[in-house]
N, C-alpha and C positions, 0 to 999 in steps of 0.2 A: 686391357680388360680389367686388370686389378685396380688400376687408377679409377676407373668408372665405378667399380663396386665400392671402393673406399669413399668416393664422393656421394654415392647413394646412401651409405651408412651414415655419413656425416649429416647429410640433408635430413635423414630420418631422425637422428638425434636432435637436431635443431627444431624439427617439427614437434617432437615429444616435449621439449622444453617450452614451446610456445602454446601448448594446449592448456586450457584452464577448465577445471571440473568444479561445478558448484557442489557445495557440501549438502545440499538438500534439493528436493524436487520442487518445482514451482514455475512461475511465469516471470520472464524477464520484464521488469518494469522500467528500468533505465539502464543505459550503457554509458559508462564513464571513460572507457578505454578509447585511445586515439591511435589508429593504425600507424605503425612506424615509430611510435614513441614508447619508451620503456614504461612499464606499469609499476608505480610505487605504492598505490593504494588499491581500493576496490575497483574491479573491472566493471562489474554489473551489480544492479540491485535485483534480487530475486525475491518474490513474495508468493505466499500461498493465498490465492484469491478465491478459494472455495467458500469461505465464510467472510462476507464483507460487512464492515461496520461503518457507521457515521459517528464522528465526534462532534457533538453540538456544544456550542458555548451558550450557557444559560446565565442570565443576570442573577447576581447574588440574592436579590429580593424575590426572585421567583423559584429558586432552587428547592425550597421546602414544599412547593406545591406539587412536586412529582415524586414518584416512587418507582423502584425497580419493578418491572413487569408492565408498566404503562405502555399503551400502544401509541404509535406515532406515524405521521406521514412525512415523506421527504419529497420535495419537488424542486424543479428548476425549469426555466423556460426551454432549455435545450433537451430535457429528458422527454422521451416519447410517451411516458406515462408516470403517474405518481407511484412512488415506491412506499412500501410499508415496513415498519420496524417495531422493535420492542426495546424498551430501556433495559439494559443489562448492568449498568453501573452508573453511579452518580459520584463525581469527584468531590473530594473534601477540601481540596486546595482552591482558594479563591485567588485569582490573579490580582496582584496589587494595582496594576495599571488600568486594566479594563473592567475589573470587578465582576468577572465571570468565573464559573466553574465548568468543567468538562463533563458532559453527559454522553455516555456511549450507548449507541443503538445497534442492535443486530438486525440486519436487513433480511427480508424474505426473498427479495429479487436479486440474488447473488450474481447471476449472469449479467443482468442489466447493469448493476452497480460496478461490476468488474471492468466495464467499458469506460468508466468515468472516474478513475482514481484521481483523487485530489481536487475534484470539482467542489465549488462552493454551492451549497444548497440551502433551501429554506426548510426548517423542521418545525412541525407542529406536534406537540406532545399532548395527549389527552389527559385530563385530570381525573 
């Protein structure tokens, strides 16, 4: 009986060492862990998807045509509807290779956008 209790204690200790607790609340976006292999880096990617954004790449010749607060539409053939957003920041860094700057939009349809993280979309910003 003592041997069985000792094995139970050892198994419990191994289980405690195997548990991973995220440092924040959120939604698991990606899992990097492979069962049975030791973990040397991040196990999962956790993100807060309550406020979704789109990062649009705007050609350097057009960047001065827009301002923070401008309204925008976001679309893709796979989306069930057009999403709406507002420009919240305009990047100052122009990419040397592609000659674009990043414009960040805050989306109104957070729940819809949260289903399509990383999707390439078409953005139209109102002037």
